[in-house]
N, C-alpha and C positions, 0 to 999 in steps of 0.2 A: 466671431459673431457680433455685429454691431448692436450697440445699446438700444433698447427700445426707446421711443420717443414718446413722451406723455401726451395722451390722447384722452380727452375729458368731453362728454357728450351731454348735452341738455335735451331731454324729451320734454315736449310742451304739447299736450293734447288739443287738438284743434275745436275751438268753441265747444268745450267739454260739455256743459250742462245743455246746451243746445243739442248737440249731438246724441246724447243719451236719450232726450226727448224725441229725437227723430228715430231712434230704434223703436220706440214705443208707438210712433205715429208716422209710420213711412210715407203716407200720404201728404205730409208737410214738406217734403224734400224740395229743394229749389224755391221755396217760398220765404219771404222775410218773416222770421219768428222771433219773439223775444220772450226771455225768461224773467220773471219778477212778480213783484207784488206778494200776496199772500202764499202760505204753505199750502200744499195739498194734503187735505185731511181725507177725503174720498174722491173719486173721480165723478165730478159733478157733470161732465159730459155724458157719462153712461146714465146717469140718473135723469137728465133732461130727455135723452133719447127714449128711456123706458116710459117716461111720462107722455111725451108727444107721440111716441110710435109704439103704442102697447101690442100691436099686432105680433110682435116677437120680443123675445127676453135677450137684451143686450148685456153682454159679459165682458170681462177683461180680455177675452179672447177675441173679441170684436174691435179692439182699439184701433187697429189698422184700417178699419173699414168705416170708420165714424165721417160722415159727410162733411165736407170743408165748410158747409154753411152753418154747421153747429159750433164751431170753434168762435171763441171770442176775439173781436177785434180790437186794436188800440183806439180806433175811432171814437171819440167822444168820452174817452177815459177821463174820470176825475178822481183824484186821490193823491195820497203822498208816496205811492210806491217807487221803487228804484229799480233799474234794469239789473239784473246779475250777469247776464250775457246775451248775445243775439247772434243769430245765424249770418252767415258772410252776405247772403242777398239783403238782409235787413242792415247791414253795417255799410251798403252801398249807398244808403240813404242818410249817412250821418248818424245813425244809431249805434250807441255803444255802451258798454258796461258803465255801472255807477250813474248814468243819465237818468233824471226823473222821468218816469212814465208819462207824464203830461206832456213835457216837451217832445218825447219819442213820438207821442201821438200826432203832434203837429207836422214832425218830419216824415213819418210813414204811417198814415192813419189806416192803411190796409194791413198792416202787419197783424200777425196773430199772436195773442198773449196767453201764454201758459204759466201757471204757478210753479213754483220751485219744488222740487222733490229731493231734498238732501239725503234721506235714507237710500234713495236709488242711485244717487250720485256717489256716495260713499262706497257702496257695494261695487261700482264700476272702476272705482279708484283702486280699491283693493285687487280687483281682478287684473287690472294691466300693470300694476306694479308686482304683482305674483309672476307675470309672465316676463317681465324684465329681469327679475332676479333669477330666474331659471336659466336665462342665457348670460346674463352678467351680474354676478353676485355683489359686487361693491356699488351699491346704489344709495344714494341720499336723497331721502323723501323732503320735498319742499313744499308739499301742499297737496290739495286733492287732485291736481292735474298736471302736476310737473315734478321731475325728478332729475338729478345727475347722475351719471355713471362713469366710472373710470374703466375706460376702454383698453388702457395700456397693456394689460397682460392677459386679456380675453382673447381666445382664438378668433381672428378676423378684426381684431380691433385696430391692427396697423395696416390692414389691407387698404389701398386707395385713400390713405388718410383717415380710416374709420368708416368709410362709406359702405364697404361690404356689412359689417356688423350692424350699422344704422339701418340697413335694408333689411336685414333678418328681423330686428326688433320690430320695425314699422309693420312688416308683413305678419309677424306673430301675433301683434296686438290686434290687427284688423281681422286676420282669419279667425281669432278667438273671442273677440268682442263685437266686431263690425265698427269699431270706432277708429278715426284716422288721427295721426299726431305729425308733428314736425320736429326733426332732429338736426341741432347744429353740433359739430365736432371740431373741437380746437385744442390748442396746448392747455388751456385752463378754464375754470367756471365762468369767468367774467367773459371771455371771448365766445364761449360755446352758448351762453344765454343770449347774447347778441346774434349769433349765427343762427338760432333755431327761429329768429323772426324773419329771416331773408326771404324765404320762399313758402310762406303759408298759404293755403293749407297743404298738407301732404308733402311737405318738402324736406330735402336732405341739404345741408350746407356744410362744406369743409372749409376750415380757415387753418392756415398755417403760419408760422411766425414771419415768413417773408411776405405774407398776404396784407399785412398790417397797413401799409400805405393805400393800397389799392381798394381793400374792402372795408377798413375801420375808419381810416381818417377821414373820409368824406362824410361820415355819419355826424348827426346833430349831437352835441353833447349829452342830451337827454336819454340817448340810447344806451349810456352807461347806467347799469343797475347801480342806483344809490345818489344819482345827481337828479334831485327833485325840482319841482317848479322854482323854487326859491334861488338855489344855486343856480340853476339855467338862467334865471332872469339877471342874476349878478354877473354870471359869466358873459352874457350877451351886452351888459352894460359895459364891461371891459373890452368888448369888441372880440369875443370868443364865441362864435357860433358853432364850429365844428370840432370834432375830436382832434383833427389834423392841427387846428389853430390852437387848441390846448396843449398838444404835444409840442408845439413848437416853442413854448414859453419855459424858460428855465425855473428850476426850483425855488431860487432865491425871489424871483418875481412873483411866482405864487404864493410863497411864505407871506410876503409883505400884504397880500390881500386877503389870504384865507387862513393864516395861521400855519405854525409848523406840522401839526398832525394832518388836517384836512389837505394842505398843500401836497405832502408826501403821497398820500392815497391819490388825488388827482393826478400827480405826475405819472405815478406807477400805471394807474388805470389808462391813461392816454397812450402809454407806450406798450399796452397790452400785457402788464405783468400782473400776475395773481397766483400767488403760492398756496392758497387754501385747498386743503385736502378735501376729498369727498368723504364725507363723515356718514357712516352707515347706521349709527344710532345717536340720537340727540334726545335729551329730555326737555320737556316743553317748560317754559318759563312761568307761563299763566294759563288758565282757562277762562273763557268769558262767554256770556251770552248777552245779546243786546236786541232790541226791537225798535223799528221806526213807526211812529203811530200813522193812521190815516189822517188824522188832523191833530193840530197843536192841542196838548192837553194842559191843565193847570193843576197845581198840586191840591188847592182847596176846592175848586168847583168840579174836579173830576176825580177826587179821592177815591171813590168806589171802585172805579175802572183802573185806577191806577194801582191800587192795593191788590188786585187780582194780578195784574201784569206783574208787579214787583214780586209777589209770591211765585208766580210761575218761573220767572227769570232765575231765582235763587234756587228753585227745584232742580230746573234743567242744568245749571253749573254743579250742583250737588251730585246730580245723576251722572254727568260727565267725569267728575272727579273718581266716584265709586266705580265706574264701568272700566276706567283706566287704571286704577288702583293709585291714586294720588290723594294726598292731603295738602292743605296751604294754610299759611298764617295770615297773609295780607289780604283783606277784603277791601273792595273798591267799588265806587259807582262812577257812572259817566252819564252825563247829561248833555244833549245837544239842543239849544234853543232855536226859535223860529228865525233868527238871524245867522243860523249855521255856526256860531261859535260854540265851542265845547267846553265843558269843564268836567275835573275829575276830583274826587275826593277818596281816600283811603285810610285804613288804620291796621295796625298789626296786633294780632291777638296773642295771648301768652302761650298758646300752645296750637298746633296745627289741627285743622279739622277738614271734614268732608261732609258735614251734618248741614242739612237744609235749613233747620231752625237757626242753627248758629250763624250760618251765613246771613241769613235775613236779618237777625238782631244786629250784627255787625255792620252790615250794609245800611240799615236804618240809622244807626249812629252816623255814617258818613253823610246821610241824607241831611241830618240836623245841622251840619256845617256847610251845606250849599244854599246859595240863594234862590228861592224858588217862588219869588213874586211874579216872575215872567213866566209865560206859557213855553214848554218844550216839546220838541218832535221826536225825541229819541231818549231811550233810557236803557242803561247796560248795567250789569252786574259781573265784577272779575274777581277771581282768586289768584293771588301770585303767591311767591315764595314756596314753589311747590317741593314736595318730598315723596319719594315712593312710600307707600303706606308701611311696608315691612321695615324700611329704614327707619322711619319715624318711631315705630313701635320699639325697635332695638335700642334707640338713642334715649328713650323714656319708658323703661319697662315697667316702672310703678304708677305710670299716668298715661295709658294707652291714649293715642289720639282718638277723636270722635269721628267714627265712619258714619254712623248715623243712618237714617232713612230719608228717602226724598219726600216721603209723604208728609206734607206739613199738618199739624193737627188743627190749625186754624181754620175755620168755616170762612166762608166768602165774607161774611159780615165781620169776623173777627179780623180778617186780613184788611178790610176797610178801616176799622177801628185802629188797628195797629199802624197803618200808613198814616193816620190822621194824628195818632199820639206822636209818632217819631217826629212829625214836622213842627207841632204846635206845643 
């Protein structure tokens, strides 16, 4: 019996957030839709309908029947919101994730704007991953909308290079959730991730080792996961625009320009080499919460508003830690100024915590070391150096880590005073 060939799949959900919204609002299928801006607290579309059309009572069962003219459009949008994702019809106008909503409004003013609903997205994320693991249990979770799967020893994982199993997973996800995905199958994670982009949406792409020259080498270097804008710019400056051109350079030449460690990785990546295993369980390094303001805020002039935001972010991080059973020692803050330059500050506590007040106090100390004369557009709070709560308790039996409560005792006024006191 011949040895099994290593087959790794990358499953990437198609326009995931937007696709979940289209399940809620099927009348928007085929239209340009962008997801971004504020979070959904209640369905304001239903509220507007009940106010303007009181002849009937509109409920969540009627979401699929909301008239199109009740949906907000991008035209005339003013604010600091950023697109989380967009439907494929919107992308045809040049609209994409991480783009400012004001810029998107100029490119596609007729696009419908929906707020994000992270709770709903997380629910569908868990659902599609449960479907995957029922079929192929060796799965690596890579975020809310993508996973790696080891097909090697799964029934059907070798047939047609993995296409048979990929079709089964695709169909099962669609049948049970109504969502589509694209799948790339290759000898390793590096190539599988590239392959999953080849035929989006609803595509299946198979790459074998012998396909490297034909399918991979003509691609731009940026298609390699890990080559960012700066590295790509440097490569282009050296006359290297495609993966094939990168593969043609010997290791010694690369080392002269990129150093020994990076050059070795570039050389392997260009030749499609990647031995990383599919990791079924991994511990998070940190947890964070951040928010981008509708307008730039100033630490002194907007201290009341910032105090409330700061308190909320700390409480949210604490809640995330407690729900997932972690404590952490390194507390940090992140600021992004009006010129888009970012700054971080952090400190390490004597012991781990998941207590909202302790996180807020430590984050406040970090703020004291940040230059706050300028206005800023983003504020974030991060907890790193994570441990499982039970592990931390066993390592310090006489001093249990603070799990605490996410309910900060400070009132809004106290939060404002605390913010001011921490800065000045």
